[in-house]
C-alpha positions as MATLAB code, in Angstrom:
seq = 'MAESSVPAHSGLMDDPANPGPAVGMFKKILILCVGNICRSPTAEYLLRRQLAGRDIQVTSAGLGALVGRPIEGHAMELLQEHGIDATAHRARQLDAQMLRDADLVLGMERRHLAAAARLAPEASGKLFLLGKWLEFDGVPDPYRQPRQAFEDVYGLIDRGVGSWLHYL';
ca = [
      11.935  -46.837  -15.362;
      14.073  -45.436  -18.154;
      10.979  -45.070  -20.345;
       9.510  -42.402  -18.058;
      12.393  -40.082  -18.995;
      11.540  -40.276  -22.709;
       9.892  -37.045  -23.888;
       6.278  -37.491  -25.006;
       7.164  -36.246  -28.492;
      10.051  -38.704  -28.961;
       7.922  -41.211  -30.830;
       9.735  -44.152  -29.221;
       6.463  -45.731  -28.104;
       4.925  -45.033  -31.547;
       7.730  -46.575  -33.621;
       6.388  -49.738  -35.336;
       9.895  -51.207  -35.238;
       9.945  -50.859  -31.457;
       7.875  -53.595  -29.767;
       7.282  -51.288  -26.795;
       8.593  -51.122  -23.271;
      10.207  -54.085  -21.605;
       7.782  -56.428  -19.876;
       7.783  -55.927  -16.128;
       8.828  -52.307  -16.399;
       5.605  -50.855  -15.004;
       4.766  -51.466  -11.349;
       2.332  -48.564  -10.794;
      -0.311  -47.739  -13.386;
      -2.644  -44.759  -13.017;
      -5.749  -44.354  -15.175;
      -7.380  -40.953  -15.711;
     -10.728  -39.508  -16.692;
     -12.741  -36.532  -15.433;
     -15.019  -37.597  -12.574;
     -13.374  -40.930  -11.679;
     -16.774  -42.612  -11.467;
     -17.261  -44.095  -14.968;
     -14.402  -44.641  -17.407;
     -11.235  -44.687  -15.317;
     -12.563  -46.994  -12.582;
     -13.956  -49.330  -15.252;
     -10.512  -49.484  -16.856;
      -8.865  -49.826  -13.439;
     -10.944  -52.851  -12.453;
     -10.672  -54.490  -15.885;
      -6.897  -54.058  -15.880;
      -6.631  -55.320  -12.298;
      -8.454  -58.486  -13.312;
      -6.158  -59.008  -16.307;
      -3.050  -58.464  -14.160;
      -4.182  -60.550  -11.170;
      -1.252  -62.309   -9.558;
       1.300  -59.877  -10.974;
       3.146  -57.310   -8.908;
       1.475  -54.319  -10.578;
      -0.617  -51.740   -8.738;
      -3.479  -50.224  -10.764;
      -5.329  -47.140   -9.527;
      -7.444  -44.376  -11.023;
      -8.169  -40.714  -10.419;
     -10.101  -37.838  -11.942;
      -9.144  -34.410  -13.190;
     -12.365  -33.050  -11.685;
     -13.210  -35.992   -9.465;
     -16.499  -36.383   -7.679;
     -14.429  -37.172   -4.594;
     -15.705  -39.987   -2.421;
     -18.463  -41.053   -4.827;
     -18.805  -44.714   -5.803;
     -18.648  -45.890   -9.383;
     -21.665  -44.818  -11.472;
     -24.622  -47.242  -11.523;
     -24.498  -48.413  -15.155;
     -20.712  -48.824  -14.985;
     -21.089  -50.853  -11.782;
     -23.771  -53.067  -13.361;
     -21.608  -53.812  -16.389;
     -18.618  -54.735  -14.253;
     -20.809  -56.969  -12.070;
     -22.231  -58.651  -15.179;
     -18.637  -59.500  -16.095;
     -17.856  -60.895  -12.651;
     -16.060  -57.845  -11.257;
     -16.895  -56.287   -7.896;
     -16.098  -52.564   -7.869;
     -18.133  -51.655   -4.782;
     -14.987  -50.559   -2.936;
     -14.231  -47.804   -5.462;
     -14.369  -44.192   -4.285;
     -13.506  -41.323   -6.619;
     -10.139  -39.616   -6.047;
      -8.890  -36.241   -7.232;
      -5.731  -36.365   -9.345;
      -2.702  -34.583   -7.929;
       0.864  -34.086   -9.127;
       2.283  -36.640   -6.690;
       0.090  -39.392   -8.161;
       1.515  -38.597  -11.589;
       5.088  -38.582  -10.309;
       4.577  -41.900   -8.472;
       3.077  -43.720  -11.470;
       5.234  -45.585  -13.967;
       2.511  -45.398  -16.637;
      -0.478  -43.058  -16.890;
      -3.340  -43.903  -19.241;
      -5.927  -41.276  -20.161;
      -9.254  -41.617  -21.891;
      -8.876  -38.469  -24.018;
      -6.010  -36.301  -25.264;
      -7.224  -33.410  -23.133;
      -6.788  -35.576  -20.019;
      -3.157  -36.157  -20.940;
      -2.634  -32.449  -21.644;
      -4.118  -31.509  -18.263;
      -1.946  -34.101  -16.508;
       1.152  -32.751  -18.277;
       0.323  -29.239  -17.073;
      -0.097  -30.532  -13.521;
       3.208  -32.441  -13.530;
       5.321  -31.641  -16.620;
       7.985  -34.096  -15.449;
       5.468  -36.924  -15.997;
       4.902  -36.129  -19.689;
       6.945  -39.078  -20.950;
       4.671  -41.605  -19.265;
       1.305  -40.232  -20.409;
      -0.528  -42.250  -23.074;
      -4.050  -42.778  -24.352;
      -5.768  -46.001  -23.308;
      -6.486  -46.567  -27.011;
      -2.901  -45.877  -28.128;
      -2.409  -49.296  -29.755;
      -5.848  -49.334  -31.429;
      -7.755  -47.414  -34.075;
      -9.606  -45.127  -31.648;
      -8.395  -41.761  -30.475;
     -10.371  -41.507  -27.251;
     -13.050  -42.987  -25.044;
     -16.157  -40.755  -24.880;
     -17.668  -39.862  -21.529;
     -20.895  -41.821  -20.917;
     -21.830  -39.868  -17.753;
     -25.561  -39.089  -17.611;
     -26.139  -41.088  -20.794;
     -28.351  -44.159  -21.268;
     -27.010  -47.619  -20.550;
     -26.206  -48.218  -24.232;
     -23.553  -45.482  -24.067;
     -21.971  -47.268  -21.088;
     -22.042  -50.571  -22.977;
     -20.287  -48.967  -25.949;
     -17.687  -47.351  -23.688;
     -17.178  -50.614  -21.773;
     -16.340  -52.303  -25.080;
     -13.805  -49.607  -25.984;
     -12.225  -49.739  -22.538;
     -12.035  -53.533  -22.599;
     -10.290  -53.402  -25.998;
      -7.965  -50.654  -24.797;
      -7.009  -52.605  -21.679;
      -6.398  -55.717  -23.763;
      -4.163  -53.805  -26.145;
      -1.803  -52.786  -23.306;
      -1.353  -56.295  -21.843;
       1.462  -57.163  -24.265;
       3.456  -54.210  -22.908;
       2.924  -54.802  -19.195;
];
């Protein structure tokens, strides 16, 4: 876990000459959003499917979680349409221990990473955007939006998850 000690501003992960962290380095991945009922559980379940059979634990939590709530209806429908059952999901509130325990923390927006860094400054070196390796700077919140917004966000999340697989 040497990477987790690298300061967030070091640029190591952003250096084009550096292919990224060593494969197998991350055993616990935490994904963040606000309510933990739309974006982060969607990313959690998509990443779990991609990493099936590997010894990597993927969880999610929210900065202002709707604790105990299941995944939002449109998000659930989209996952089900792609063969993923997320009925077991219940929203969890992020705490500092979760950040300390994770090897990699992926946020949907820069403000999520900033809030996580304030909660556990020692975790700053392992906080990254889900879209870090792509052309997008964040994943917008589809909560209380029509299904089309969820479809758009699902596409961004799926691309973001796919972009991290090379590094896991």
